[in-house]
Every structure is written in structure tokens, then in C-alpha cells.
C-alpha positions in Angstrom: -24.8 -148.3 -104.2 -23.7 -149.7 -107.5 -26.6 -148.0 -109.2 -25.5 -144.7 -107.7 -22.0 -145.2 -108.9 -23.2 -145.9 -112.5 -25.3 -142.7 -112.5 -22.3 -140.7 -111.2 -20.1 -142.3 -113.9 -22.7 -141.4 -116.6 -22.9 -137.8 -115.3 -19.1 -137.5 -115.2 -18.8 -138.6 -118.8 -21.7 -136.7 -120.3 -22.4 -133.8 -118.0 -19.3 -133.0 -115.9 -20.7 -129.7 -114.5 -23.8 -131.5 -113.3 -21.7 -134.2 -111.7 -19.4 -131.6 -110.1 -22.2 -129.7 -108.5 -24.1 -132.8 -107.3 -27.3 -131.1 -108.2 -29.1 -134.4 -109.1 -28.6 -135.9 -105.6 -29.2 -132.6 -103.8 -32.5 -132.1 -105.6 -33.6 -135.6 -104.7 -32.7 -135.0 -101.1 -34.5 -131.7 -101.1 -37.6 -133.3 -102.7 -37.7 -135.9 -99.9 -37.7 -133.2 -97.2 -40.2 -131.1 -99.1 -42.6 -134.1 -99.0 -41.9 -134.5 -95.3 -42.8 -130.8 -94.6 -45.9 -131.1 -96.8 -47.1 -134.0 -94.6 -46.3 -132.0 -91.4 -48.3 -129.1 -92.8 -51.2 -131.3 -93.7 -51.4 -132.9 -90.3 -50.5 -129.9 -88.2 -54.0 -128.6 -87.6 -56.3 -131.6 -87.7 -57.7 -130.6 -84.3 -60.1 -127.6 -84.8 -58.9 -126.2 -81.4 -55.5 -125.5 -83.0 -57.3 -123.0 -85.3 -58.9 -121.1 -82.4 -56.1 -118.5 -82.0 -54.7 -115.4 -83.7 -53.1 -116.0 -87.1 -52.3 -119.7 -87.4 -50.2 -118.8 -90.5 -47.4 -117.9 -88.0 -47.5 -121.4 -86.3 -44.6 -122.4 -88.5 -42.5 -120.0 -86.6 -44.2 -120.2 -83.2 -44.3 -124.0 -82.8 -40.6 -124.6 -83.5 -41.0 -126.1 -87.0 -38.7 -123.3 -88.3 -35.9 -124.7 -86.1 -36.2 -128.1 -87.7 -36.3 -126.4 -91.1 -33.0 -124.5 -90.3 -31.2 -127.6 -89.0 -32.1 -129.7 -92.0 -31.2 -126.8 -94.4 -27.8 -126.3 -92.8 -27.0 -130.0 -92.8 -28.0 -130.3 -96.5 -26.0 -127.3 -97.6 -22.9 -128.2 -95.5 -23.0 -131.8 -96.7 -23.3 -130.6 -100.3 -20.3 -128.3 -99.9 -18.2 -131.0 -98.5 -18.9 -133.3 -101.5 -18.6 -130.5 -104.1 -15.3 -129.0 -102.7 -13.5 -132.3 -103.4 -13.4 -131.2 -107.1 -12.6 -127.7 -108.2 -12.0 -127.8 -111.9 -11.5 -124.0 -112.3 -8.9 -123.9 -109.5 -6.9 -126.8 -111.1 -6.9 -125.2 -114.6 -9.4 -127.6 -116.2 -11.0 -125.9 -119.2 -14.2 -123.9 -118.3 -16.2 -121.8 -120.7 -18.4 -118.9 -119.8 -21.4 -121.1 -120.2 -20.1 -123.7 -117.8 -19.1 -121.1 -115.2 -22.5 -119.5 -115.3 -24.2 -122.9 -115.3 -22.4 -123.7 -112.1 -23.6 -120.5 -110.5 -27.2 -121.2 -111.6 -27.0 -124.7 -110.2 -25.7 -123.4 -106.9 -28.7 -121.1 -106.7 -31.2 -123.9 -107.5 -29.6 -126.2 -104.9 -29.6 -123.7 -102.1 -33.1 -122.5 -103.0 -34.5 -126.0 -103.0 -32.8 -126.8 -99.7 -34.1 -123.7 -97.9 -37.8 -123.4 -99.0 -39.5 -126.1 -96.9 -41.8 -123.4 -95.6 -43.8 -123.4 -98.8 -44.3 -127.2 -98.8 -45.6 -126.9 -95.2 -48.0 -124.1 -96.2 -49.2 -126.0 -99.3 -49.9 -129.0 -97.2 -51.7 -126.8 -94.6 -53.8 -125.2 -97.3 -54.7 -128.5 -98.9 -55.9 -129.8 -95.5 -58.0 -126.7 -94.9 -59.6 -126.9 -98.4 -60.4 -130.6 -97.9 -61.6 -130.3 -94.3 -63.5 -127.0 -94.7 -65.0 -126.8 -98.2 -66.3 -123.4 -99.4 -69.9 -124.6 -99.8 -70.1 -126.0 -96.3 -68.4 -123.0 -94.7 -70.7 -120.5 -96.5 -73.7 -122.4 -95.1 -72.2 -122.5 -91.6 -71.2 -118.9 -91.6 -74.8 -118.0 -92.5 -76.1 -120.0 -89.5 -73.5 -118.4 -87.2 -74.4 -114.9 -88.3 -78.1 -115.5 -87.9 -77.6 -117.0 -84.4 -75.1 -114.4 -83.1 -77.7 -111.8 -82.2 -79.0 -114.1 -79.5 -75.7 -114.7 -77.7 -76.2 -111.4 -75.9 -72.7 -111.0 -74.6 -72.3 -107.3 -74.9 -75.1 -104.9 -73.9 -73.6 -102.2 -76.2 -74.6 -104.2 -79.2 -78.3 -104.0 -78.3 -78.8 -100.3 -77.6 -81.0 -98.1 -79.8 -78.3 -96.4 -81.9 -77.4 -99.8 -83.5 -80.7 -100.3 -85.2 -80.8 -100.2 -89.0 -84.1 -101.8 -89.8 -86.6 -100.7 -91.1 -84.7 -98.8 -93.7 -85.6 -95.4 -92.2 -83.2 -96.1 -89.4 -80.4 -96.7 -91.9 -81.2 -93.5 -93.7 -81.2 -91.2 -90.7 -78.4 -90.0 -88.5 -78.7 -91.0 -84.8 -77.4 -88.1 -82.6 -76.4 -89.3 -79.1 -74.3 -86.3 -77.9 -76.2 -84.7 -75.1 -74.8 -81.3 -76.0 -76.3 -81.5 -79.5 -79.8 -82.8 -78.7 -82.7 -80.5 -79.4 -84.9 -80.7 -76.3 -87.8 -79.1 -78.1 -88.1 -82.0 -80.5 -88.6 -85.8 -80.1 -85.8 -87.7 -78.5 -85.5 -91.1 -76.7 -83.9 -91.9 -73.4 -82.3 -95.0 -72.0 -80.8 -94.3 -68.6 -77.9 -91.9 -69.5 -78.1 -92.4 -73.2 -80.0 -89.8 -75.3 -81.0 -90.6 -78.9 -82.4 -88.2 -81.5 -82.9 -89.1 -85.2 -82.1 -86.5 -87.9 -82.3 -86.4 -91.7 -79.1 -85.3 -93.4 -78.0 -83.6 -96.6 -74.5 -84.1 -98.1 -72.0 -82.0 -99.9 -68.8 -83.1 -101.7 -65.7 -81.1 -101.1 -62.3 -80.9 -102.7 -61.1 -78.1 -100.4 -58.2 -78.6 -97.9 -56.8 -76.4 -95.2 -53.1 -75.7 -94.7 -52.7 -78.9 -92.7 -53.9 -81.0 -95.7 -57.3 -81.9 -94.1 -60.5 -81.6 -96.1 -62.9 -78.8 -95.1 -66.5 -78.3 -96.0 -67.7 -76.0 -98.8 -69.5 -72.7 -98.4 -71.6 -71.5 -96.8 -71.3 -74.3 -94.1 -67.6 -73.6 -93.5 -68.0 -69.8 -93.0 -71.1 -70.3 -90.9 -69.2 -72.9 -88.8 -71.9 -75.6 -89.3 -70.4 -78.7 -87.9 -70.9 -81.8 -90.0 -72.5 -84.8 -88.4 -70.0 -87.1 -90.0 -67.9 -87.3 -93.2 -66.6 -89.8 -95.7 -63.2 -89.4 -97.4 -62.3 -91.0 -100.7 -59.7 -93.8 -100.1 -57.4 -92.0 -102.6 -58.0 -88.8 -100.6 -59.2 -86.9 -103.7 -62.3 -85.6 -102.1 -64.5 -85.8 -99.0 -68.3 -85.9 -98.5 -69.6 -84.0 -95.5 -73.1 -84.8 -94.0 -75.0 -82.1 -92.2 -78.1 -82.6 -90.0 -81.3 -81.3 -91.6 -84.3 -81.8 -89.4 -85.4 -84.1 -86.5 -87.6 -87.1 -87.4 -90.0 -88.7 -84.9 -89.6 -92.5 -85.0 -92.0 -93.2 -82.1 -94.1 -95.4 -84.4 -91.2 -97.8 -84.8 -89.6 -97.6 -81.4 -91.6 -99.5 -78.8 -88.9 -99.6 -76.2 -85.7 -97.7 -75.5 -84.3 -100.6 -73.4 -81.6 -102.8 -75.0 -83.5 -105.2 -77.3 -82.8 -107.9 -79.8 -84.6 -105.7 -82.3 -81.5 -103.4 -82.2 -78.8 -105.9 -83.0 -77.1 -105.2 -86.3 -73.6 -106.5 -86.1 -72.0 -109.0 -88.6 -70.5 -111.7 -86.4 -68.1 -112.8 -89.2 -67.5 -112.0 -92.8 -64.0 -112.3 -94.2 -64.4 -109.2 -96.3 -65.2 -107.1 -93.3 -62.6 -108.2 -90.8 -60.9 -104.9 -91.2 -64.2 -102.9 -91.1 -62.6 -100.2 -93.3 -62.3 -102.0 -96.7 -64.8 -99.9 -98.6 -64.2 -97.1 -101.1 -64.7 -94.4 -98.4 -63.3 -94.2 -94.9 -65.3 -92.9 -92.0 -64.0 -89.9 -90.0 -66.6 -89.1 -87.5 -69.4 -91.6 -87.2 -68.6 -95.2 -86.2 -72.1 -96.6 -85.4 -73.6 -95.8 -88.8 -70.5 -96.6 -90.8 -70.6 -95.1 -94.3 -68.9 -98.2 -95.7 -72.2 -99.1 -97.4 -71.3 -102.7 -98.2 -70.7 -103.4 -94.5 -73.7 -101.2 -93.5 -76.0 -103.2 -95.8 -74.7 -106.4 -94.3 -75.5 -105.1 -90.8 -78.9 -104.0 -91.9 -79.6 -107.4 -93.4 -78.7 -109.0 -90.0 -81.0 -106.6 -88.3 -83.8 -107.4 -90.8 -83.3 -111.1 -90.5 -83.4 -111.0 -86.7 -86.5 -108.8 -86.6 -88.4 -111.0 -89.0 -87.5 -114.1 -87.0 -88.7 -112.5 -83.8 -91.9 -111.2 -85.4 -92.9 -114.6 -86.6 -92.9 -115.7 -82.9 -92.2 -119.4 -83.6 -90.0 -120.8 -80.8 -89.6 -124.0 -82.8 -87.9 -122.2 -85.7 -85.6 -120.4 -83.3 -84.8 -123.7 -81.5 -83.9 -125.3 -84.8 -81.5 -122.5 -85.6 -79.9 -122.9 -82.2 -79.6 -126.6 -82.7 -77.8 -126.1 -86.0 -75.5 -123.5 -84.5 -74.6 -125.8 -81.6 -74.0 -128.7 -83.9 -71.5 -126.5 -85.8 -69.9 -125.4 -82.5 -69.5 -129.1 -81.4 -67.9 -130.0 -84.7 -65.4 -127.1 -84.4 -65.0 -127.8 -80.6 -66.0 -124.4 -79.5 -66.3 -124.3 -75.7 -69.9 -123.7 -74.5 -72.6 -125.2 -72.2 -75.6 -124.0 -74.1 -78.8 -126.0 -74.7 -81.0 -125.1 -77.6 -84.3 -125.6 -75.8 -83.3 -123.7 -72.6 -81.7 -121.0 -74.7 -85.0 -120.5 -76.6 -86.9 -120.3 -73.4 -84.7 -117.4 -72.3 -85.9 -115.3 -75.3 -89.6 -116.0 -75.7 -91.7 -114.8 -72.7 -95.2 -113.5 -72.5 -94.2 -110.5 -70.4 -91.5 -109.5 -72.9 -93.3 -108.6 -76.1 -90.5 -106.2 -77.2 -87.8 -108.8 -76.8 -85.7 -106.7 -74.4 -82.5 -108.3 -73.2 -83.3 -110.2 -70.0 -80.2 -112.5 -69.9 -76.5 -112.3 -70.7 -74.1 -115.2 -71.7 -70.5 -115.2 -70.6 -67.9 -115.1 -73.4 -65.4 -117.2 -71.5 -65.2 -120.4 -69.6 -65.9 -119.4 -66.0 -63.2 -121.7 -64.5 -60.6 -120.0 -66.6 -60.9 -116.7 -64.8 -60.7 -115.5 -61.2 -63.9 -116.1 -59.3 -64.0 -112.5 -58.1 -63.6 -110.9 -61.5 -66.8 -109.1 -62.4 -68.1 -110.1 -65.8 -69.8 -106.9 -66.6 -66.5 -104.9 -66.6 -65.3 -106.8 -69.7 -68.5 -106.3 -71.6 -69.9 -102.8 -70.8 -68.2 -99.7 -72.0 -68.7 -96.7 -69.7 -68.9 -93.6 -71.9 -68.1 -90.0 -70.9 -71.8 -89.3 -70.1 -72.0 -92.1 -67.7 -68.7 -91.0 -66.1 -70.0 -87.5 -65.7 -73.2 -88.7 -64.0 -71.1 -90.8 -61.6 -69.5 -87.7 -60.1 -67.0 -86.4 -62.6 -69.2 -83.4 -63.5 -72.1 -81.9 -61.6 -73.2 -79.9 -64.7 -73.5 -83.0 -66.9 -75.5 -84.9 -64.2 -77.9 -82.0 -64.1 -78.4 -82.1 -67.8 -79.0 -85.8 -67.6 -81.8 -85.3 -65.1 -83.4 -82.8 -67.4 -83.6 -85.4 -70.1 -84.3 -88.3 -67.8 -85.9 -87.3 -64.5 -86.3 -91.0 -63.4 -82.6 -91.8 -63.8 -82.1 -92.1 -60.0 -84.7 -94.8 -59.8 -83.4 -96.8 -62.8 -80.7 -99.4 -62.8 -77.4 -98.6 -64.5 -76.4 -100.7 -67.5 -73.3 -102.2 -65.8 -75.4 -103.3 -62.8 -78.1 -104.6 -65.1 -75.6 -106.8 -66.9 -74.2 -108.1 -63.6 -77.6 -108.9 -62.2 -78.8 -110.7 -65.3 -75.7 -112.7 -66.3 -76.4 -116.4 -66.4 -74.2 -119.4 -65.9 -74.2 -120.1 -69.6 -71.1 -119.4 -71.6 -70.0 -119.5 -75.2 -66.4 -118.6 -76.3 -67.4 -116.6 -79.4 -63.8 -115.4 -80.0 -62.8 -119.0 -80.6 -65.4 -119.3 -83.4 -64.3 -116.0 -84.9 -60.7 -117.0 -84.9 -61.4 -120.4 -86.5 -63.5 -118.9 -89.3 -61.0 -116.2 -89.9 -58.0 -118.6 -90.0 -59.8 -121.0 -92.4 -60.5 -118.1 -94.8 -57.0 -116.7 -94.3 -55.4 -120.0 -95.2 -57.6 -120.3 -98.3 -57.2 -116.8 -99.6 -54.0 -115.2 -98.4 -51.0 -115.2 -100.8 -48.3 -116.5 -98.5 -46.0 -117.3 -101.5 -45.6 -113.8 -102.8 -45.2 -112.3 -99.4 -42.3 -114.6 -98.4 -40.6 -115.8 -101.6 -38.3 -112.8 -101.8 -36.6 -113.7 -98.5 -35.7 -117.2 -99.8 -34.7 -115.9 -103.3 -32.2 -113.5 -101.9 -30.8 -115.9 -99.3 -30.2 -118.4 -102.2 -28.7 -115.7 -104.4 -26.2 -114.2 -101.9 -25.1 -117.7 -100.7 -24.6 -118.7 -104.3 -22.5 -115.7 -105.1 -20.5 -116.2 -101.9 -19.8 -119.9 -102.7 -19.1 -119.1 -106.3 -16.6 -116.5 -105.2 -14.9 -119.1 -103.0 -14.8 -121.6 -105.9 -13.2 -119.0 -108.2 -10.8 -117.0 -106.1 -10.2 -119.3 -103.1 -10.5 -118.8 -99.3 -7.7 -116.3 -98.9 -9.0 -113.8 -101.5 -12.5 -114.2 -100.1 -11.4 -113.4 -96.6 -9.5 -110.4 -97.8 -12.7 -109.3 -99.7 -14.8 -109.5 -96.5 -12.3 -107.5 -94.5 -12.0 -104.9 -97.3 -15.8 -104.5 -97.5 -15.9 -104.0 -93.7 -13.2 -101.4 -93.8 -15.0 -99.6 -96.6 -18.3 -99.6 -94.7 -16.5 -98.1 -91.6 -14.8 -95.5 -93.8 -18.1 -94.5 -95.4 -19.8 -94.2 -92.0 -17.0 -92.0 -90.6 -16.9 -89.7 -93.6 -20.7 -89.4 -93.5 -20.7 -88.5 -89.8 -18.0 -85.9 -90.5 -20.0 -84.5 -93.4 -23.1 -84.3 -91.2 -21.3 -82.5 -88.4 -19.6 -80.1 -90.8 -22.3 -79.2 -93.4 -25.6 -80.4 -91.8 -28.3 -81.2 -94.3 -28.9 -83.6 -97.2 -26.8 -86.4 -95.7 -28.9 -88.9 -97.6 -27.8 -87.4 -100.9 -24.2 -87.3 -99.9 -23.9 -90.9 -98.6 -25.9 -92.3 -101.5 -23.7 -90.7 -104.2 -20.5 -91.4 -102.2 -21.3 -95.1 -102.0 -22.4 -95.2 -105.6 -19.1 -93.6 -106.6 -17.0 -96.1 -104.7 -19.1 -99.0 -106.0 -18.6 -97.9 -109.6 -14.8 -97.7 -109.1 -14.7 -101.2 -107.7 -16.9 -102.5 -110.5 -15.1 -100.8 -113.4 -11.5 -101.5 -112.5 -11.8 -105.3 -113.2 -13.8 -104.5 -116.3 -11.5 -101.9 -117.8 -8.2 -101.8 -116.1 -7.6 -105.2 -114.4 -3.8 -105.1 -115.3 -3.3 -102.0 -113.3 -3.5 -103.9 -110.0 -2.0 -107.2 -108.9 -3.9 -110.5 -108.8 -4.7 -110.4 -105.1 -6.1 -106.9 -105.2 -8.1 -107.6 -108.3 -9.5 -110.8 -106.7 -10.8 -108.5 -103.8 -12.4 -106.2 -106.4 -13.9 -109.2 -108.3 -15.4 -110.7 -105.2 -16.9 -107.5 -104.0 -18.4 -106.8 -107.5 -20.0 -110.3 -107.7 -21.5 -110.1 -104.2 -22.6 -106.5 -104.2 -23.7 -105.8 -107.7 -27.4 -106.3 -106.9 -27.0 -104.0 -103.9 -25.5 -101.3 -106.2 -28.5 -101.6 -108.5 -30.8 -101.2 -105.5 -28.8 -98.2 -104.4 -29.6 -96.6 -107.8 -33.3 -97.1 -107.2 -32.9 -95.6 -103.8 -31.2 -92.5 -105.2 -34.1 -92.1 -107.7 -36.5 -92.4 -104.9 -34.7 -89.8 -102.8 -34.9 -87.3 -105.7 -38.6 -88.0 -106.2 -39.4 -87.5 -102.5 -37.5 -84.2 -102.5 -39.2 -82.9 -105.6 -42.6 -84.0 -104.2 -41.9 -82.2 -100.9 -41.0 -79.0 -102.8 -44.2 -79.3 -104.8 -46.4 -79.8 -101.7 -44.8 -76.8 -100.1 -45.7 -74.5 -102.9 -49.3 -75.7 -103.6 -52.6 -74.1 -102.6 -54.2 -76.4 -100.1 -57.7 -75.2 -101.2 -57.3 -77.4 -104.3 -56.7 -81.1 -104.6 -53.3 -82.6 -105.5 -52.1 -86.1 -106.2 -49.6 -87.6 -103.8 -46.5 -88.6 -105.7 -45.3 -92.1 -105.3 -41.6 -93.1 -105.6 -40.4 -95.7 -108.1 -39.8 -98.2 -105.2 -43.3 -97.8 -104.0 -44.7 -98.1 -107.5 -42.8 -101.2 -108.4 -43.1 -102.8 -104.9 -42.2 -106.5 -104.9 -41.7 -106.4 -108.7 -38.5 -104.5 -108.1 -37.1 -107.6 -106.3 -37.6 -109.7 -109.4 -36.1 -106.9 -111.7 -33.0 -106.7 -109.6 -32.7 -110.5 -109.5 -32.9 -110.8 -113.3 -30.3 -108.1 -113.6 -28.1 -110.0 -111.1 -28.2 -113.1 -113.2 -27.5 -111.2 -116.4 -24.5 -109.6 -114.7 -23.2 -112.9 -113.5 -23.4 -114.3 -117.0 -21.4 -111.6 -118.6 -19.0 -111.3 -115.6 -17.8 -114.8 -116.2 -15.6 -113.3 -119.0 -13.9 -111.1 -116.4 -13.4 -114.1 -114.2 -11.6 -115.9 -117.0 -9.5 -112.9 -117.6 -8.6 -112.7 -113.9 -7.7 -116.4 -113.8 -5.3 -115.8 -116.7 -3.3 -113.1 -114.8 0.1 -114.2 -113.5 0.3 -115.1 -109.8 
């Protein structure tokens, strides 16, 4: 205690402003709690099961840590205010220069910011744990094993049907038509129960033309001749679109040994952080989901298909068993729920009477005891398309068409029943593995700082201006200022409503300029004509100016944005949609989060120069 008193005495003699704000002790207290939250973050997800859910980044808010954060922050700020308010040099006419006043405000900001940002310490600890526990080299190796093993989990029959196949390369280059209305019966097609497949070569044409709705349309002569594109790709900036049209049917009988669901057809990427959105490429797909024209993803799918095919063609059960053993070891380490055995799993795949590796078993994707006993598994894994629904009685005409393509359909087993009959007692919760991998990568790569820092910056800034206002003008003036601001808001709202009912139209322009006009009057009176009002009224104007200046700056950017949007709308109305145009972005959209920092810097600059106004106000007679 004696040491603390000595430090306080030293600060009082050498740095009275620092002593007055108690910033040294507050930063030490904040540092202690930042270390505590760092440790909490580091230890919060030691159990891999805690990573097996959607977006663990939000656990800070879901698990109640945020409430501990708020309680500690409130106690720190309130305790600091109680200590600081014992000494108010400005109120008691101690000499205070502009620099000292502004220095106090900056110290308020630093103290509040340090006492409210424990979230970042938690996340830094969390990220450090993830980096140490799940190093990149190990995760890359594990993800490769998981992706090579995933084809053999056979948890969804739709992943093994013929339209998924991308290897050999000819499958990737062709378009697989599976719409029964568009199949050419006079040329080679393939049938699996109620699914019809026909492969076509395609040609492409780039188009910049748009219709009046702003949608891209094909060039001539396809547009005039009403030739429907097989699928299209639109530039992510919407400057052009590439349309693909069917050319001729290609017979792939030499490659297709069976039309039944087969391991040879699997081409999905179980996990890749870059493909979690499945639309991150330069072009977005409008028509054709199975053969996604996001070529980076499509090449990854083709690689999985190629790897699986080559592994099956080698016909070495020992190699497959080794892969399964490695996969299950990873699953055990990450505590993924399953009851698989590498040897028995391998025996399900290799069979002398199954040379085409058709799907003969299905693995549950959930722990059976966690669901109702009478819940049919196949309903959650098999999608019934419109063709199947038609055959089941929704359309007699469609069922007749199906019999034309597949006369044996009545003697064949439907996909949903096939899944139900061949579902084993084995299970593997694959979603848990996906969630874990995604959460690990998310914690390593996502920028949680830039996304959240603005909230804490502005909490600290507005609290600082509010406390600074209290220190300068006192509680009475501050309460009058709050009431006055509320009355002004009500007045603006009523006038805006009256304007909207009377004139109807462009209310956003009216209210924006009206608020700007009022704000400028409040700001300019203390700057230019402080003597024209008494000290109490001027204190209200001073407090509103200090607390709302940054909002006034933001309002100016809003007004600029409104004008840009209006001009853009007029431009779009008058353009010819057969030609491309660039969408116009507003200044707020262009600056994005940078605008927050710009306004913050302007706010600090304003507070520095406004301290002269505060000194002038203090010199006014009571």
C-alpha cells in the first residue's frame, strides 16, 4: 500500500492529469482481466467435441462468457468513475490548458476501450490454442485422408448416381442431360429406375446483352430461334454471361459399365475451406448444379473421382483397409462418433460378385440411439425428384413416358426402398467431422478483429464524450442536454411525418437536410455566437455538439449516398438494357469499414480544437 501511495504522489507531482484520470491503475487492472480472458479462450475448446457444432466463433456469446465480460466491464468503469470524480480540477477552476483537456478525453477513451475489449483477448487465446493443437501441416494431411475416404461412407445415394461422374475427363467435358422432356430417344441414353441420362457435347457463346429486367440473354441467332441454353455462367461482376448450348449426343457406353449407383460415380469434396460456399469462383452458375462451372471446385471434384477410381481399379483390399485405419484413427483423435471397423468396412466394398463396385450398403449419418426408433433413415438421405413423384401417381402422362424409357421399371426396386433395405447398423456422424474441420480453419483464417473492433471503438468514444461532458459542464447541464436532444428528435419525427403526409415523396432528402440544418445551428452557435445565449443554454449546445459531432459527419456521408443512389437510379432508368453498364456504388459502400476510422479520426480532431470552446464557455459568467 505504501508503494502505491508513493506512485500516486509521484504522479500527482509530475503528471497531475495522469494521476487525476487513474489511467495507470486502470490499465493494470484491465491487463489482469485481459490475461484472464486469454486463458479462458485458450482452455475453452480443449475437448474436440466442443468444435463439432456450427460456428464456434459465437461461443463467446452463446456460452455466457459475454455476461461475465459485461459484469467485469461495468464494475471497472463504475469503480474508476467513483475514484476519478473525487477530483474535478476544471470544475474547481484549476488551470487547464487545451492540451490537458484533450489529454483527459484521450485517456478516458483508452481506459474505457481497455476495460471493454476482453472479447479480443479471449479470441486470441482461442486462436493460439487452435494453432498449437491443430497445426497446418497435420491438418492438410488429415483432410487429404478424410477426402479420400469419404467416397466409401455411402451415406447418400444421390452422391453415387451417374450424373455425378467426372472421370475420365470426357465426363467432365460433356453435359449430362437428365430432363426426361429433353432426352433424344433416337440416340444413346442410359437409365437407372426413373433417372434418364444422356451426354451431350456443348458449344459456348459470351453475351453482354440484357433484357429490360436486367437479365443476360443469349446472342443471335440462338435468342431469336429460342434455343434454350443447357446452362450458363455469369461473371461475378455481372459484366457478361457465357451461355452453353447442346451440340450433339455422345455415346459413352465404353466407359459406363453399370447405371446403378456406384463408387465410380462419386465426385464430391467432403471438405475444403475454400469451397465451403460452393460459389466462390469467378463465375456463378445459373442453371446447372451437378456440373458446376466453378472450375476450381469442379477440378477438385474430378480429382476425387479420379483418386477413387484408381484406388478401386488397383483392387488391393489391404491398401483400402490402411486408408480406413488412418481415417478412423483421425476420427478417434477428434472424437467423432462412429462404430466402424476398418477390416469389416473393407469387406463391404470388395466382393467377387460386384466387379462394378455398385453400392451394396449404406452407413447411417447419426447415432441410432439419438433418434426415434421408427424414423426411417432413407427419408433423410434420398431426395425424391419430380420425375419420381410423377411416377408415384402425380401424373399419368409422366409415368407413361418413364415406361417408354425403362420398360422394366415395375420390376425394379425404387431408390428409397433400396436404401432402406441395404442400410447397415454402422454409423458415422460425418457432419461432426465437417464442423470440426470448418471451425478449425475458421478460427485460423477469419478476421474477427476487423469485424468487431468498430463496435468497441464507438462504445468507448461515446462513453468518453459523455463522461467528458459531465466533467466539464456538470450533471445538471448534461441532463438538460439529454432532454433537449430527445425533444429535438421528437420534433424532427413529427415534422417529417407531416411533410410525408402533405407532400409525399423524397422524405429521405427532407429529413436528412433538416437534421443537418439543425445540427449546424447547434454546432455554430457555441463556435461563433456563444455570448448570444446564457451559460445554461450554451452548455446544452456544447454537450450536444461534443456527443453528436461524429453523427453529423456520418449524416453528411448519408446525404452524399442518397444523391448517388438517386442519380444511379435515373441513369439505370434511361439506359438501353441491350448493352452492359456498371452498377454505381455509393461512397459508404466504397469506403466500407474505412469510413468508421475516418469519422473516428475526425471526431478526435474536433475534440482537440473544441477544447478552446470549452474554455471560452467556462469563462462565461454564471
